[in-house]
MARLUM-434003 format. One record per residue (C-alpha): residue in one letter; z, y negated, x negated. Coordinates in Angstrom, 1 decimal, padded with zeros to 4 digits, m for minus. Layout:
<recs>
gutor_z_y_x
a_Z_Y_X $
...
</recs>
This chain:
<recs>
gutor_z_y_x
m_136.8_m049.4_074.1 $
i_134.2_m047.5_074.3 $
e_131.0_m049.1_076.5 $
i_128.8_m046.8_078.5 $
r_125.2_m048.3_076.5 $
h_127.1_m047.1_073.8 $
l_127.4_m043.4_075.4 $
r_123.8_m044.1_075.9 $
a_122.0_m044.9_072.6 $
l_124.4_m042.2_070.9 $
s_122.9_m039.7_074.0 $
v_119.1_m040.9_073.4 $
l_119.5_m039.8_068.9 $
r_120.5_m036.8_070.1 $
e_117.8_m036.2_071.8 $
t_115.4_m038.0_070.1 $
g_116.1_m036.8_066.7 $
s_115.4_m040.2_065.0 $
l_116.5_m044.0_065.5 $
v_112.5_m044.6_065.5 $
r_112.8_m042.6_069.0 $
a_115.8_m043.4_070.3 $
a_115.3_m046.7_069.8 $
e_111.3_m046.7_071.8 $
c_113.0_m044.8_074.2 $
l_115.5_m047.5_074.7 $
h_113.0_m050.4_074.6 $
l_114.9_m051.7_071.6 $
t_114.2_m052.5_068.1 $
q_114.9_m050.1_065.4 $
s_117.0_m053.0_064.3 $
a_119.1_m053.5_066.9 $
l_119.6_m050.1_067.5 $
s_120.7_m049.6_064.0 $
h_123.5_m052.8_064.9 $
l_124.8_m051.4_067.7 $
f_125.7_m047.8_066.2 $
r_127.3_m049.5_063.2 $
e_129.3_m051.8_065.6 $
m_130.6_m048.5_067.4 $
e_131.3_m047.3_063.9 $
e_133.2_m050.4_062.4 $
r_135.6_m050.1_066.2 $
h_136.0_m046.3_065.4 $
g_136.9_m046.8_062.0 $
l_134.2_m043.2_061.4 $
p_130.9_m042.4_061.1 $
l_128.7_m041.0_063.7 $
f_126.3_m039.6_062.0 $
v_125.0_m038.8_058.4 $
r_122.4_m040.8_057.7 $
k_118.6_m039.5_056.4 $
s_119.8_m035.9_057.3 $
r_117.2_m033.4_058.3 $
p_117.6_m032.7_061.3 $
l_120.3_m035.5_062.2 $
r_123.5_m034.4_062.1 $
f_126.5_m035.7_063.6 $
t_130.2_m036.3_062.6 $
s_133.3_m035.0_064.4 $
a_133.6_m038.5_065.6 $
g_129.7_m038.9_066.6 $
l_130.1_m034.9_068.5 $
r_133.7_m036.1_070.8 $
l_131.5_m039.4_071.2 $
l_128.8_m037.0_072.7 $
q_130.6_m034.8_075.0 $
l_132.2_m037.7_076.6 $
a_128.5_m038.5_077.0 $
d_127.6_m035.6_078.4 $
d_130.9_m035.6_081.0 $
l_130.1_m039.2_082.3 $
l_126.4_m040.3_082.4 $
p_125.4_m037.9_084.8 $
r_128.5_m038.7_087.3 $
v_127.3_m042.7_086.5 $
a_123.9_m042.0_087.1 $
l_124.8_m040.6_090.0 $
a_127.0_m042.8_091.8 $
q_124.2_m045.4_090.6 $
r_121.7_m043.8_093.1 $
d_124.2_m043.0_095.5 $
l_124.4_m046.2_095.6 $
a_121.0_m047.3_095.7 $
r_120.1_m045.2_098.7 $
l_123.4_m046.9_100.6 $
a_121.8_m050.2_100.1 $
s_117.9_m048.6_100.6 $
g_117.5_m046.1_103.3 $
q_118.1_m042.2_102.6 $
s_115.0_m041.4_102.9 $
g_110.9_m041.7_101.7 $
r_107.9_m041.1_101.2 $
l_106.0_m041.2_097.4 $
n_102.5_m040.2_097.6 $
i_101.1_m039.7_093.9 $
a_097.8_m039.3_092.2 $
i_096.9_m039.1_088.7 $
e_093.9_m040.1_086.6 $
c_095.6_m038.5_083.2 $
h_094.1_m035.1_082.6 $
s_097.2_m034.2_080.4 $
c_099.6_m035.9_082.2 $
y_101.3_m033.3_083.7 $
q_103.2_m032.1_079.8 $
w_105.3_m034.5_080.9 $
l_104.9_m035.1_085.0 $
m_106.2_m031.7_085.6 $
p_109.4_m032.6_084.1 $
t_109.4_m035.9_085.1 $
l_109.2_m034.8_088.8 $
n_111.4_m031.6_088.7 $
t_114.2_m033.8_088.0 $
y_112.8_m036.8_090.1 $
r_113.4_m033.6_092.5 $
d_117.2_m033.1_092.1 $
d_118.0_m037.4_092.4 $
w_116.1_m037.6_095.3 $
p_116.1_m035.0_097.2 $
e_115.6_m037.0_100.5 $
v_112.5_m038.1_099.2 $
e_109.3_m036.4_100.4 $
l_107.0_m035.9_097.3 $
d_103.4_m035.6_097.3 $
l_101.3_m034.8_094.0 $
c_097.6_m034.7_093.8 $
s_094.9_m035.3_091.6 $
g_092.4_m038.5_091.4 $
f_089.7_m036.6_090.0 $
h_087.1_m036.3_092.8 $
f_087.8_m039.3_095.0 $
a_089.4_m043.3_094.1 $
p_092.6_m043.2_093.9 $
l_093.3_m046.7_093.8 $
p_091.2_m048.2_096.3 $
a_093.2_m045.3_098.7 $
l_096.8_m047.1_096.9 $
t_095.9_m050.2_098.3 $
r_095.0_m048.7_102.4 $
g_098.5_m047.0_101.8 $
d_097.1_m043.6_101.7 $
l_099.4_m043.2_098.2 $
d_102.2_m045.1_097.3 $
l_102.1_m044.8_093.3 $
v_098.9_m044.0_090.7 $
v_099.5_m043.0_087.3 $
t_096.3_m044.8_085.6 $
s_095.3_m046.3_082.5 $
n_092.2_m048.2_083.8 $
p_093.5_m050.6_086.1 $
d_092.0_m052.3_087.9 $
r_092.9_m056.2_088.1 $
e_090.7_m057.0_091.1 $
l_093.2_m055.6_093.8 $
k_095.3_m057.8_095.6 $
g_098.9_m056.6_096.2 $
i_098.8_m054.3_093.0 $
h_101.2_m053.8_090.0 $
y_100.8_m052.2_086.7 $
l_104.0_m051.5_085.4 $
p_103.0_m050.2_081.7 $
l_104.8_m046.6_081.0 $
f_104.0_m046.3_077.5 $
s_101.2_m046.6_075.1 $
f_099.3_m044.4_073.2 $
e_096.8_m043.8_070.7 $
m_093.3_m042.0_071.3 $
c_092.5_m039.3_068.9 $
l_089.3_m037.2_067.7 $
a_089.8_m033.7_068.1 $
l_087.4_m031.6_065.6 $
s_086.9_m028.1_063.9 $
r_088.8_m028.2_060.7 $
k_085.4_m026.7_059.5 $
h_083.2_m029.7_061.0 $
p_081.5_m031.8_057.9 $
l_083.1_m035.1_058.8 $
i_086.9_m032.8_057.3 $
q_085.6_m030.9_055.0 $
s_083.5_m034.3_052.8 $
s_087.0_m035.5_052.0 $
a_090.6_m034.8_052.5 $
k_091.5_m038.1_052.1 $
r_090.0_m038.8_055.2 $
r_091.9_m039.9_057.8 $
w_089.7_m041.8_060.4 $
v_086.4_m042.3_062.0 $
s_083.2_m044.3_063.1 $
a_081.9_m045.1_065.8 $
e_078.2_m044.4_064.4 $
e_079.3_m041.2_062.6 $
l_079.4_m039.5_066.3 $
a_075.9_m040.5_067.1 $
g_075.1_m036.9_066.5 $
e_077.8_m035.3_068.0 $
v_078.5_m033.8_070.9 $
q_081.4_m035.3_073.3 $
i_083.3_m033.0_074.9 $
t_085.1_m034.5_078.0 $
y_086.8_m034.3_081.3 $
p_084.8_m034.4_084.4 $
v_084.7_m037.7_085.3 $
e_083.2_m041.1_085.1 $
r_082.3_m042.5_081.7 $
e_084.2_m045.8_082.7 $
r_087.0_m044.2_082.8 $
l_086.9_m042.7_079.3 $
d_088.2_m045.4_076.3 $
i_086.2_m043.1_074.7 $
f_083.0_m044.4_075.8 $
q_084.3_m047.9_076.9 $
n_086.4_m048.9_074.2 $
f_085.0_m047.1_071.3 $
l_081.3_m045.8_071.9 $
e_079.5_m048.2_074.1 $
p_081.3_m051.6_072.0 $
a_079.1_m050.2_069.0 $
g_076.3_m049.2_070.9 $
v_076.6_m045.6_070.2 $
e_075.2_m042.3_072.2 $
p_076.7_m039.1_071.7 $
a_074.0_m036.3_071.0 $
d_075.1_m034.8_074.3 $
v_078.0_m034.8_076.7 $
r_079.7_m031.8_078.3 $
t_082.5_m031.0_080.2 $
a_085.5_m028.7_080.8 $
e_088.7_m029.3_083.4 $
l_091.5_m028.2_081.3 $
t_092.7_m029.6_077.8 $
v_093.0_m026.0_076.4 $
m_089.1_m025.6_077.6 $
m_088.0_m028.4_075.4 $
v_090.7_m028.0_072.4 $
q_088.4_m024.5_072.3 $
l_085.3_m025.6_072.7 $
v_086.3_m027.7_069.4 $
a_087.7_m024.9_067.4 $
s_084.9_m023.0_067.5 $
g_082.4_m026.0_066.4 $
r_080.5_m026.6_070.0 $
g_081.3_m030.6_069.8 $
v_084.6_m033.1_069.0 $
c_086.4_m034.3_071.9 $
a_089.1_m037.9_072.7 $
l_092.5_m036.6_073.6 $
p_095.6_m038.6_073.5 $
n_097.8_m037.8_070.1 $
w_100.5_m036.6_072.5 $
a_098.1_m034.0_074.5 $
l_096.8_m033.0_070.7 $
h_100.3_m032.2_069.1 $
e_100.8_m028.7_069.6 $
y_097.5_m028.1_069.0 $
l_097.6_m029.4_065.4 $
q_100.6_m027.7_065.0 $
k_099.4_m024.7_065.1 $
g_096.5_m025.3_063.0 $
f_094.6_m025.2_065.7 $
v_092.2_m028.0_065.2 $
a_091.7_m030.9_063.2 $
q_092.5_m035.2_064.1 $
l_090.8_m038.5_063.1 $
r_091.6_m041.5_064.6 $
l_089.4_m043.4_066.3 $
g_088.4_m046.8_063.7 $
e_090.5_m048.0_061.0 $
k_093.3_m049.0_063.0 $
g_092.8_m046.5_065.9 $
l_092.2_m046.8_069.3 $
w_095.0_m047.5_071.7 $
s_095.2_m047.8_075.2 $
t_098.4_m047.9_078.2 $
l_099.4_m046.0_080.5 $
y_100.5_m047.3_084.1 $
a_101.9_m046.8_087.3 $
a_100.0_m048.3_090.2 $
v_102.1_m049.4_092.9 $
r_101.5_m051.9_095.5 $
e_104.1_m054.7_095.5 $
e_106.2_m054.2_098.6 $
m_107.1_m050.0_097.2 $
l_108.7_m052.7_094.1 $
e_111.6_m053.0_096.3 $
q_112.6_m048.9_096.9 $
a_115.3_m048.0_095.4 $
y_113.7_m044.2_095.2 $
v_110.2_m046.0_093.6 $
a_112.2_m047.8_091.0 $
d_114.0_m044.6_089.6 $
f_111.0_m043.0_089.7 $
l_109.9_m044.7_087.1 $
q_112.6_m044.9_085.0 $
t_112.7_m041.2_085.0 $
a_109.1_m041.0_083.8 $
r_109.9_m043.3_081.3 $
d_113.2_m041.7_080.2 $
t_111.0_m038.4_080.4 $
c_108.2_m039.6_078.7 $
f_109.8_m040.8_074.8 $
t_112.0_m037.8_075.2 $
h_108.9_m035.1_075.5 $
l_106.2_m037.1_074.0 $
n_105.3_m037.3_070.7 $
g_103.5_m041.0_068.4 $
i_103.6_m042.3_071.7 $
r_104.9_m046.7_071.9 $
t_106.4_m048.7_074.1 $
a_104.0_m050.6_076.4 $
s_104.8_m054.5_076.2 $
</recs>
């Protein structure tokens, strides 16, 4: 018997191109996902894809099941959403604020998909850089806030993890820290004491590079320069005007093009988690739960180097 979970797993494997990323997207261990595929292959008596192929290649049996998945999974998802609408009402409001400048890389595809699935929901998006979005969420002015700095003292607010990511240091390819050793992989806080830190124009307490790396080590940068856009920050770094800390997924395309170099912040890296902050009463709304699931699915499809958050 062909099961929905089997078709979804195979479809995610095609989207991500690797067992590791597919397991992350499905919130499974790699071992559990491998067992699932072996179960499918034993059941049908045929291999579904070629192991260790780059890029991943599917067999004729795998392609046939993917064809079925493409036909069936959207219909199942549509039926689930229709049932949710019947259970919780046809319409609602979802006013979202973000505290992450780099979020647009995954947030815009999420919103595009969500608008198609929930056309009755009034959807609005604003930046949380110039006001305090979490208190606004508490007051009911907002319905959801994307943040990496949860305020646990706010009552009635739940923080639902979307994914974990590593903050990395972007440097000019000609920077002395890069030129000194081709084998260098990480940088200490003390080595950044003489550097100009390029950041987004937000308070220090909302920046991981200060809160969780420089300040615990008692390090103050030589200067701080701000830029509104990620591309502007990267351009300043590439021209040797300073260094900046960015999420690994936001740096990926610039590293691929050779514009800048990258070092880990500390030997073990500096990891953070992105959350969706939601008021308690909103958790029962089906359209809110579906937005969160759509966001997670989109993140693991589009972003490199992220992990499932505990």
